[in-house]
C-alpha positions as CSV (number, residue, x, y, z in Angstrom):
1,M,11.5,3.7,-27.1
2,E,14.4,2.2,-25.1
3,R,13.5,-0.7,-22.8
4,T,14.3,-0.3,-19.1
5,P,16.4,-3.2,-17.9
6,M,15.0,-5.5,-15.2
7,I,16.4,-4.9,-11.8
8,P,17.9,-8.0,-10.0
9,V,16.5,-9.2,-6.6
10,C,18.3,-7.8,-3.5
11,T,19.3,-4.5,-5.2
12,V,18.9,-1.2,-3.3
13,V,16.8,1.2,-5.3
14,E,15.4,4.8,-4.9
15,C,11.9,5.6,-6.1
16,L,11.7,8.4,-8.6
17,A,7.9,8.7,-8.9
18,G,4.8,8.3,-6.9
19,K,3.9,9.0,-3.3
20,D,7.1,7.3,-2.2
21,K,9.4,9.5,-4.3
22,G,12.9,9.7,-2.8
23,C,12.4,6.6,-0.5
24,L,14.9,3.7,-0.5
25,Y,13.8,0.1,-1.0
26,V,15.2,-3.4,-1.7
27,V,13.9,-5.4,-4.7
28,V,12.5,-8.6,-3.3
29,G,10.9,-10.2,-6.4
30,S,10.2,-9.8,-10.0
31,L,6.9,-9.9,-12.0
32,A,6.2,-9.8,-15.7
33,Y,8.3,-7.1,-17.3
34,P,8.6,-4.2,-16.3
35,Y,7.3,-4.7,-12.7
36,V,9.2,-5.7,-9.6
37,W,8.3,-6.1,-5.9
38,I,10.0,-3.8,-3.5
39,A,10.1,-3.7,0.3
40,D,11.5,-1.5,3.1
41,G,11.0,-3.9,6.0
42,R,8.5,-1.6,7.7
43,K,5.5,-0.3,5.8
44,Y,6.1,-2.6,2.8
45,N,7.4,-5.8,4.4
46,L,8.0,-9.2,2.8
47,D,4.4,-10.3,3.5
48,K,3.0,-7.3,1.6
49,P,5.6,-5.8,-0.8
50,K,4.8,-2.9,-3.2
51,K,4.5,-3.5,-6.9
52,K,6.6,-0.9,-8.8
53,N,7.5,-0.2,-12.5
54,C,11.2,-0.4,-13.2
55,R,11.1,2.9,-15.0
56,H,10.3,4.6,-11.7
57,L,13.3,3.2,-9.9
58,R,16.9,4.2,-9.8
59,I,19.6,1.6,-8.9
60,L,21.7,2.8,-6.0
61,G,24.1,-0.1,-5.7
62,T,24.8,-3.6,-6.8
63,S,23.0,-6.6,-5.6
64,V,23.6,-7.2,-1.9
65,S,22.5,-10.9,-1.7
66,E,26.0,-12.1,-0.8
67,G,27.1,-11.6,2.8
68,S,30.6,-12.1,4.1
69,A,29.8,-15.7,4.9
70,G,27.9,-16.5,1.7
71,P,24.3,-16.1,0.7
72,V,22.0,-14.4,3.2
73,R,18.4,-15.2,4.1
74,I,16.2,-12.2,3.3
75,S,14.1,-11.0,6.2
76,N,12.5,-7.7,7.2
77,E,15.3,-7.1,9.7
78,W,17.9,-7.7,7.0
79,I,16.2,-5.3,4.6
80,R,16.1,-2.6,7.3
81,S,19.8,-3.0,8.1
82,V,20.7,-2.8,4.4
83,L,18.7,0.3,3.9
84,N,20.2,1.9,7.0
85,R,23.7,1.3,5.6
86,A,22.6,2.7,2.2
87,M,21.3,5.9,3.8
88,K,24.6,6.5,5.7
89,N,26.6,6.3,2.5
């Protein structure tokens, strides 16, 4: 069986399975393989992210941790703005 690669923090992903199928999230942390923490800035915010298996996620873009002025501070507002831009594309 092929191993699913770990998804880097600050990557926009789409859920492929579960009650949140089709929803967009940002990876905000990693756990023991193959799990990551995801957040949308609303229901699953930084204080209470959702644990998700990497096999159930599809990467939609590259890591968005770098802003135009350098590294950004991750906040719920920042996550919402990143996801709004991803939905428009």
